[in-house]
TINU-462511 format. One record per residue: residue number from 1; residue in three letters; z, x, y of N, C-alpha, C in turn. Coordinates in pm, whole numbers. Layout:
! residues N
node nr: NUM&rest: ALA&n_w: Z&n_u: X&n_v: Y&ca_w: Z&ca_u: X&ca_v: Y&c_w: Z&c_u: X&c_v: Y
...
END
This chain:
! residues 106
node nr: 1&rest: UNK&n_w: 13200&n_u: 8471&n_v: -853&ca_w: 13075&ca_u: 8459&ca_v: -781&c_w: 12967&c_u: 8533&c_v: -860
node nr: 2&rest: UNK&n_w: 12851&n_u: 8468&n_v: -882&ca_w: 12745&ca_u: 8536&ca_v: -956&c_w: 12687&c_u: 8651&c_v: -874
node nr: 3&rest: UNK&n_w: 12646&n_u: 8754&n_v: -945&ca_w: 12588&ca_u: 8868&ca_v: -875&c_w: 12448&c_u: 8833&c_v: -827
node nr: 4&rest: UNK&n_w: 12412&n_u: 8885&n_v: -712&ca_w: 12280&ca_u: 8861&ca_v: -653&c_w: 12190&c_u: 8976&c_v: -696
node nr: 5&rest: UNK&n_w: 12080&n_u: 8941&n_v: -759&ca_w: 11985&ca_u: 9043&ca_v: -803&c_w: 11897&c_u: 9082&c_v: -684
node nr: 6&rest: UNK&n_w: 11890&n_u: 9209&n_v: -657&ca_w: 11802&ca_u: 9257&ca_v: -552&c_w: 11658&c_u: 9248&c_v: -600
node nr: 7&rest: UNK&n_w: 11568&n_u: 9223&n_v: -507&ca_w: 11427&ca_u: 9217&ca_v: -543&c_w: 11377&c_u: 9354&c_v: -585
node nr: 8&rest: UNK&n_w: 11307&n_u: 9359&n_v: -694&ca_w: 11242&ca_u: 9482&ca_v: -738&c_w: 11125&c_u: 9509&c_v: -644
node nr: 9&rest: UNK&n_w: 11076&n_u: 9630&n_v: -644&ca_w: 10964&ca_u: 9666&ca_v: -557&c_w: 10843&c_u: 9577&c_v: -584
node nr: 10&rest: UNK&n_w: 10813&n_u: 9551&n_v: -712&ca_w: 10697&ca_u: 9467&ca_v: -743&c_w: 10720&c_u: 9323&c_v: -695
node nr: 11&rest: UNK&n_w: 10846&n_u: 9277&n_v: -698&ca_w: 10877&ca_u: 9143&ca_v: -646&c_w: 10854&c_u: 9139&c_v: -495
node nr: 12&rest: UNK&n_w: 10893&n_u: 9244&n_v: -426&ca_w: 10874&ca_u: 9250&ca_v: -282&c_w: 10725&c_u: 9248&c_v: -249
node nr: 13&rest: UNK&n_w: 10646&n_u: 9319&n_v: -327&ca_w: 10501&ca_u: 9318&ca_v: -306&c_w: 10445&c_u: 9177&c_v: -326
node nr: 14&rest: UNK&n_w: 10496&n_u: 9108&n_v: -428&ca_w: 10450&ca_u: 8972&ca_v: -454&c_w: 10485&c_u: 8880&c_v: -338
node nr: 15&rest: UNK&n_w: 10603&n_u: 8895&n_v: -283&ca_w: 10645&ca_u: 8814&ca_v: -169&c_w: 10557&c_u: 8843&c_v: -48
node nr: 16&rest: UNK&n_w: 10530&n_u: 8969&n_v: -23&ca_w: 10444&ca_u: 9008&ca_v: 89&c_w: 10304&c_u: 8952&c_v: 71
node nr: 17&rest: UNK&n_w: 10250&n_u: 8962&n_v: -50&ca_w: 10117&ca_u: 8908&ca_v: -77&c_w: 10114&c_u: 8757&c_v: -62
node nr: 18&rest: UNK&n_w: 10217&n_u: 8690&n_v: -109&ca_w: 10224&ca_u: 8543&ca_v: -95&c_w: 10229&c_u: 8503&c_v: 52
node nr: 19&rest: UNK&n_w: 10304&n_u: 8579&n_v: 131&ca_w: 10313&ca_u: 8551&ca_v: 274&c_w: 10177&c_u: 8567&c_v: 342
node nr: 20&rest: UNK&n_w: 10099&n_u: 8669&n_v: 297&ca_w: 9965&ca_u: 8691&ca_v: 354&c_w: 9873&c_u: 8572&c_v: 324
node nr: 21&rest: UNK&n_w: 9895&n_u: 8506&n_v: 212&ca_w: 9814&ca_u: 8390&ca_v: 176&c_w: 9862&c_u: 8266&c_v: 251
node nr: 22&rest: UNK&n_w: 9992&n_u: 8248&n_v: 257&ca_w: 10049&ca_u: 8125&ca_v: 314&c_w: 10037&c_u: 8122&c_v: 467
node nr: 23&rest: UNK&n_w: 10056&n_u: 8236&n_v: 531&ca_w: 10059&ca_u: 8240&ca_v: 678&c_w: 9935&c_u: 8178&c_v: 743
node nr: 24&rest: UNK&n_w: 9813&n_u: 8218&n_v: 707&ca_w: 9696&ca_u: 8161&ca_v: 774&c_w: 9680&c_u: 8011&c_v: 750
node nr: 25&rest: UNK&n_w: 9719&n_u: 7964&n_v: 633&ca_w: 9699&ca_u: 7822&ca_v: 604&c_w: 9814&c_u: 7737&c_v: 654
node nr: 26&rest: UNK&n_w: 9920&n_u: 7800&n_v: 705&ca_w: 10033&ca_u: 7723&ca_v: 754&c_w: 10014&c_u: 7676&c_v: 898
node nr: 27&rest: UNK&n_w: 9910&n_u: 7723&n_v: 962&ca_w: 9884&ca_u: 7682&ca_v: 1100&c_w: 9828&c_u: 7539&c_v: 1104
node nr: 28&rest: UNK&n_w: 9850&n_u: 7473&n_v: 1216&ca_w: 9806&ca_u: 7335&ca_v: 1233&c_w: 9655&c_u: 7324&c_v: 1206
node nr: 29&rest: UNK&n_w: 9616&n_u: 7224&n_v: 1132&ca_w: 9477&ca_u: 7190&ca_v: 1097&c_w: 9416&c_u: 7279&c_v: 989
node nr: 30&rest: UNK&n_w: 9481&n_u: 7390&n_v: 953&ca_w: 9419&ca_u: 7484&ca_v: 860&c_w: 9400&c_u: 7426&c_v: 721
node nr: 31&rest: UNK&n_w: 9502&n_u: 7363&n_v: 667&ca_w: 9489&ca_u: 7304&ca_v: 533&c_w: 9381&c_u: 7197&c_v: 533
node nr: 32&rest: UNK&n_w: 9380&n_u: 7115&n_v: 636&ca_w: 9280&ca_u: 7009&ca_v: 646&c_w: 9138&c_u: 7066&c_v: 653
node nr: 33&rest: UNK&n_w: 9120&n_u: 7173&n_v: 730&ca_w: 8988&ca_u: 7235&ca_v: 742&c_w: 8945&c_u: 7296&c_v: 609
node nr: 34&rest: UNK&n_w: 9035&n_u: 7367&n_v: 543&ca_w: 9002&ca_u: 7427&ca_v: 413&c_w: 8965&c_u: 7318&c_v: 313
node nr: 35&rest: UNK&n_w: 9043&n_u: 7211&n_v: 310&ca_w: 9017&ca_u: 7103&ca_v: 216&c_w: 8883&c_u: 7036&c_v: 247
node nr: 36&rest: UNK&n_w: 8856&n_u: 7013&n_v: 374&ca_w: 8731&ca_u: 6950&ca_v: 415&c_w: 8610&c_u: 7036&c_v: 377
node nr: 37&rest: UNK&n_w: 8616&n_u: 7165&n_v: 408&ca_w: 8506&ca_u: 7256&ca_v: 373&c_w: 8492&c_u: 7270&c_v: 221
node nr: 38&rest: UNK&n_w: 8603&n_u: 7265&n_v: 151&ca_w: 8598&ca_u: 7273&ca_v: 5&c_w: 8531&c_u: 7152&c_v: -56
node nr: 39&rest: UNK&n_w: 8551&n_u: 7037&n_v: 4&ca_w: 8490&ca_u: 6914&ca_v: -48&c_w: 8346&c_u: 6896&c_v: -4
node nr: 40&rest: UNK&n_w: 8315&n_u: 6933&n_v: 120&ca_w: 8185&ca_u: 6899&ca_v: 178&c_w: 8091&c_u: 7016&c_v: 198
node nr: 41&rest: UNK&n_w: 8139&n_u: 7137&n_v: 183&ca_w: 8053&ca_u: 7254&ca_v: 203&c_w: 8045&c_u: 7292&c_v: 349
node nr: 42&rest: UNK&n_w: 7937&n_u: 7360&n_v: 387&ca_w: 7921&ca_u: 7410&ca_v: 523&c_w: 7911&c_u: 7296&c_v: 624
node nr: 43&rest: UNK&n_w: 7986&n_u: 7310&n_v: 734&ca_w: 7987&ca_u: 7209&ca_v: 839&c_w: 7987&c_u: 7275&c_v: 976
node nr: 44&rest: UNK&n_w: 7935&n_u: 7202&n_v: 1074&ca_w: 7942&ca_u: 7246&ca_v: 1213&c_w: 8073&c_u: 7201&c_v: 1274
node nr: 45&rest: UNK&n_w: 8107&n_u: 7261&n_v: 1388&ca_w: 8235&ca_u: 7233&ca_v: 1453&c_w: 8254&c_u: 7084&c_v: 1478
node nr: 46&rest: UNK&n_w: 8154&n_u: 7019&n_v: 1537&ca_w: 8170&ca_u: 6876&ca_v: 1570&c_w: 8182&c_u: 6790&c_v: 1445
node nr: 47&rest: UNK&n_w: 8121&n_u: 6832&n_v: 1334&ca_w: 8137&ca_u: 6758&ca_v: 1209&c_w: 8281&c_u: 6771&c_v: 1158
node nr: 48&rest: UNK&n_w: 8338&n_u: 6889&n_v: 1174&ca_w: 8477&ca_u: 6911&ca_v: 1135&c_w: 8568&c_u: 6826&c_v: 1222
node nr: 49&rest: UNK&n_w: 8545&n_u: 6833&n_v: 1353&ca_w: 8627&ca_u: 6757&ca_v: 1448&c_w: 8620&c_u: 6607&c_v: 1419
node nr: 50&rest: UNK&n_w: 8501&n_u: 6557&n_v: 1396&ca_w: 8483&ca_u: 6414&ca_v: 1368&c_w: 8550&c_u: 6375&c_v: 1236
node nr: 51&rest: UNK&n_w: 8534&n_u: 6458&n_v: 1134&ca_w: 8592&ca_u: 6428&ca_v: 1003&c_w: 8745&c_u: 6427&c_v: 1007
node nr: 52&rest: UNK&n_w: 8802&n_u: 6513&n_v: 1091&ca_w: 8948&ca_u: 6519&ca_v: 1104&c_w: 9001&c_u: 6415&c_v: 1201
node nr: 53&rest: UNK&n_w: 8908&n_u: 6345&n_v: 1267&ca_w: 8946&ca_u: 6246&ca_v: 1369&c_w: 9042&c_u: 6309&c_v: 1470
node nr: 54&rest: UNK&n_w: 9009&n_u: 6430&n_v: 1511&ca_w: 9096&ca_u: 6507&ca_v: 1598&c_w: 9047&c_u: 6504&c_v: 1742
node nr: 55&rest: UNK&n_w: 9141&n_u: 6504&n_v: 1832&ca_w: 9108&ca_u: 6514&ca_v: 1974&c_w: 9136&c_u: 6655&c_v: 2026
node nr: 56&rest: UNK&n_w: 9214&n_u: 6729&n_v: 1950&ca_w: 9259&ca_u: 6861&ca_v: 1992&c_w: 9155&c_u: 6968&c_v: 1957
node nr: 57&rest: UNK&n_w: 9055&n_u: 6984&n_v: 2043&ca_w: 8948&ca_u: 7080&ca_v: 2021&c_w: 9002&c_u: 7223&c_v: 2015
node nr: 58&rest: UNK&n_w: 9096&n_u: 7255&n_v: 2103&ca_w: 9152&ca_u: 7391&ca_v: 2105&c_w: 9225&c_u: 7423&c_v: 1974
node nr: 59&rest: UNK&n_w: 9298&n_u: 7325&n_v: 1922&ca_w: 9371&ca_u: 7346&ca_v: 1797&c_w: 9276&c_u: 7374&c_v: 1680
node nr: 60&rest: UNK&n_w: 9166&n_u: 7301&n_v: 1675&ca_w: 9068&ca_u: 7323&ca_v: 1569&c_w: 9003&c_u: 7460&c_v: 1588
node nr: 61&rest: UNK&n_w: 8969&n_u: 7495&n_v: 1711&ca_w: 8910&ca_u: 7626&ca_v: 1739&c_w: 9003&c_u: 7739&c_v: 1698
node nr: 62&rest: UNK&n_w: 9132&n_u: 7725&n_v: 1731&ca_w: 9230&ca_u: 7828&ca_v: 1694&c_w: 9243&c_u: 7839&c_v: 1543
node nr: 63&rest: UNK&n_w: 9250&n_u: 7725&n_v: 1476&ca_w: 9264&ca_u: 7726&ca_v: 1329&c_w: 9141&c_u: 7790&c_v: 1265
node nr: 64&rest: UNK&n_w: 9022&n_u: 7753&n_v: 1311&ca_w: 8900&ca_u: 7812&ca_v: 1256&c_w: 8896&c_u: 7962&c_v: 1283
node nr: 65&rest: UNK&n_w: 8934&n_u: 8003&n_v: 1403&ca_w: 8937&ca_u: 8146&ca_v: 1436&c_w: 9031&c_u: 8224&c_v: 1345
node nr: 66&rest: UNK&n_w: 9149&n_u: 8168&n_v: 1318&ca_w: 9246&ca_u: 8234&ca_v: 1231&c_w: 9193&c_u: 8239&c_v: 1088
node nr: 67&rest: UNK&n_w: 9131&n_u: 8131&n_v: 1042&ca_w: 9077&ca_u: 8128&ca_v: 906&c_w: 8961&c_u: 8228&c_v: 891
node nr: 68&rest: UNK&n_w: 8878&n_u: 8239&n_v: 995&ca_w: 8768&ca_u: 8336&ca_v: 992&c_w: 8824&c_u: 8478&c_v: 991
node nr: 69&rest: UNK&n_w: 8919&n_u: 8507&n_v: 1080&ca_w: 8973&ca_u: 8643&ca_v: 1088&c_w: 9050&c_u: 8683&c_v: 962
node nr: 70&rest: UNK&n_w: 9100&n_u: 8585&n_v: 888&ca_w: 9171&ca_u: 8615&ca_v: 763&c_w: 9080&c_u: 8612&c_v: 642
node nr: 71&rest: UNK&n_w: 8951&n_u: 8594&n_v: 664&ca_w: 8855&ca_u: 8602&ca_v: 555&c_w: 8849&c_u: 8481&c_v: 465
node nr: 72&rest: UNK&n_w: 8902&n_u: 8367&n_v: 510&ca_w: 8899&ca_u: 8246&ca_v: 429&c_w: 8779&c_u: 8158&c_v: 460
node nr: 73&rest: UNK&n_w: 8728&n_u: 8170&n_v: 582&ca_w: 8613&ca_u: 8091&ca_v: 627&c_w: 8510&c_u: 8186&c_v: 687
node nr: 74&rest: UNK&n_w: 8384&n_u: 8162&n_v: 657&ca_w: 8274&ca_u: 8240&ca_v: 715&c_w: 8211&c_u: 8159&c_v: 827
node nr: 75&rest: UNK&n_w: 8179&n_u: 8227&n_v: 935&ca_w: 8116&ca_u: 8165&ca_v: 1052&c_w: 7975&c_u: 8221&c_v: 1063
node nr: 76&rest: UNK&n_w: 7875&n_u: 8131&n_v: 1060&ca_w: 7736&ca_u: 8173&ca_v: 1069&c_w: 7675&c_u: 8112&c_v: 1195
node nr: 77&rest: UNK&n_w: 7616&n_u: 8198&n_v: 1278&ca_w: 7551&ca_u: 8152&ca_v: 1402&c_w: 7401&c_u: 8156&c_v: 1378
node nr: 78&rest: UNK&n_w: 7334&n_u: 8043&n_v: 1405&ca_w: 7189&ca_u: 8034&ca_v: 1393&c_w: 7128&c_u: 8042&c_v: 1532
node nr: 79&rest: UNK&n_w: 7024&n_u: 8124&n_v: 1549&ca_w: 6968&ca_u: 8150&ca_v: 1683&c_w: 6877&c_u: 8038&c_v: 1735
node nr: 80&rest: UNK&n_w: 6934&n_u: 7922&n_v: 1752&ca_w: 6860&ca_u: 7811&ca_v: 1811&c_w: 6903&c_u: 7798&c_v: 1956
node nr: 81&rest: UNK&n_w: 6838&n_u: 7711&n_v: 2027&ca_w: 6880&ca_u: 7680&ca_v: 2163&c_w: 6918&c_u: 7533&c_v: 2168
node nr: 82&rest: UNK&n_w: 7043&n_u: 7498&n_v: 2185&ca_w: 7161&ca_u: 7585&ca_v: 2190&c_w: 7192&c_u: 7640&c_v: 2050
node nr: 83&rest: UNK&n_w: 7269&n_u: 7749&n_v: 2045&ca_w: 7300&ca_u: 7809&ca_v: 1915&c_w: 7375&c_u: 7711&c_v: 1825
node nr: 84&rest: UNK&n_w: 7344&n_u: 7715&n_v: 1698&ca_w: 7414&ca_u: 7632&ca_v: 1600&c_w: 7511&c_u: 7722&c_v: 1523
node nr: 85&rest: UNK&n_w: 7632&n_u: 7674&n_v: 1503&ca_w: 7734&ca_u: 7750&ca_v: 1432&c_w: 7781&c_u: 7667&c_v: 1314
node nr: 86&rest: UNK&n_w: 7783&n_u: 7729&n_v: 1197&ca_w: 7826&ca_u: 7662&ca_v: 1076&c_w: 7945&c_u: 7737&c_v: 1016
node nr: 87&rest: UNK&n_w: 8036&n_u: 7661&n_v: 957&ca_w: 8153&ca_u: 7719&ca_v: 891&c_w: 8150&c_u: 7681&c_v: 744
node nr: 88&rest: UNK&n_w: 8186&n_u: 7776&n_v: 657&ca_w: 8193&ca_u: 7750&ca_v: 514&c_w: 8302&c_u: 7838&c_v: 455
node nr: 89&rest: UNK&n_w: 8353&n_u: 7799&n_v: 339&ca_w: 8456&ca_u: 7878&ca_v: 274&c_w: 8398&c_u: 8005&c_v: 213
node nr: 90&rest: UNK&n_w: 8473&n_u: 8110&n_v: 219&ca_w: 8438&ca_u: 8233&ca_v: 148&c_w: 8494&c_u: 8220&c_v: 5
node nr: 91&rest: UNK&n_w: 8474&n_u: 8321&n_v: -76&ca_w: 8531&ca_u: 8319&ca_v: -211&c_w: 8683&c_u: 8307&c_v: -206
node nr: 92&rest: UNK&n_w: 8746&n_u: 8380&n_v: -115&ca_w: 8893&ca_u: 8370&ca_v: -98&c_w: 8931&c_u: 8230&c_v: -52
node nr: 93&rest: UNK&n_w: 8852&n_u: 8173&n_v: 37&ca_w: 8878&ca_u: 8038&ca_v: 85&c_w: 8865&c_u: 7936&c_v: -27
node nr: 94&rest: UNK&n_w: 8766&n_u: 7955&n_v: -112&ca_w: 8749&ca_u: 7864&ca_v: -226&c_w: 8867&c_u: 7872&c_v: -322
node nr: 95&rest: UNK&n_w: 8920&n_u: 7993&n_v: -341&ca_w: 9038&ca_u: 8009&ca_v: -427&c_w: 9158&c_u: 7936&c_v: -366
node nr: 96&rest: UNK&n_w: 9175&n_u: 7948&n_v: -234&ca_w: 9284&ca_u: 7877&ca_v: -165&c_w: 9261&c_u: 7726&c_v: -175
node nr: 97&rest: UNK&n_w: 9136&n_u: 7683&n_v: -160&ca_w: 9105&ca_u: 7539&ca_v: -172&c_w: 9149&c_u: 7487&c_v: -308
node nr: 98&rest: UNK&n_w: 9119&n_u: 7562&n_v: -415&ca_w: 9158&ca_u: 7517&ca_v: -549&c_w: 9310&c_u: 7505&c_v: -561
node nr: 99&rest: UNK&n_w: 9383&n_u: 7601&n_v: -500&ca_w: 9530&ca_u: 7594&ca_v: -501&c_w: 9580&c_u: 7472&c_v: -424
node nr: 100&rest: UNK&n_w: 9522&n_u: 7449&n_v: -307&ca_w: 9564&ca_u: 7334&ca_v: -225&c_w: 9532&c_u: 7203&c_v: -298
node nr: 101&rest: UNK&n_w: 9416&n_u: 7197&n_v: -360&ca_w: 9378&ca_u: 7078&ca_v: -435&c_w: 9477&c_u: 7054&c_v: -550
node nr: 102&rest: UNK&n_w: 9513&n_u: 7161&n_v: -619&ca_w: 9609&ca_u: 7150&ca_v: -730&c_w: 9746&c_u: 7105&c_v: -679
node nr: 103&rest: UNK&n_w: 9789&n_u: 7159&n_v: -565&ca_w: 9918&ca_u: 7118&ca_v: -509&c_w: 9916&c_u: 6972&c_v: -468
node nr: 104&rest: UNK&n_w: 9800&n_u: 6923&n_v: -427&ca_w: 9789&ca_u: 6783&ca_v: -389&c_w: 9809&c_u: 6688&c_v: -506
node nr: 105&rest: UNK&n_w: 9791&n_u: 6738&n_v: -629&ca_w: 9810&ca_u: 6657&ca_v: -748&c_w: 9946&c_u: 6683&c_v: -814
node nr: 106&rest: UNK&n_w: 10028&n_u: 6764&n_v: -751&ca_w: 10157&ca_u: 6803&ca_v: -808&c_w: 10253&c_u: 6687&c_v: -805
END
């Protein structure tokens, strides 16, 4: 039986860091939202919903909330009546978009 190599400390750190990246984008609608914002730039909620042809408003809201809290998407509120809210990728989100785009061509 071949010996099993234990993960070195730096390997464990790499796994932990990879998990931090993968976890937020593994949620339902997250990859689609990142890809959409990466292709089209800043969008409002209803534009995202329409582009995804989604009926699940709560699912999109949850995905956007998770992406915002993980620093992948920025949420900007404009003080209009009613308030306008726009979502766009942050620098981290753009880096994830490039990875997702590359994986799509794999």
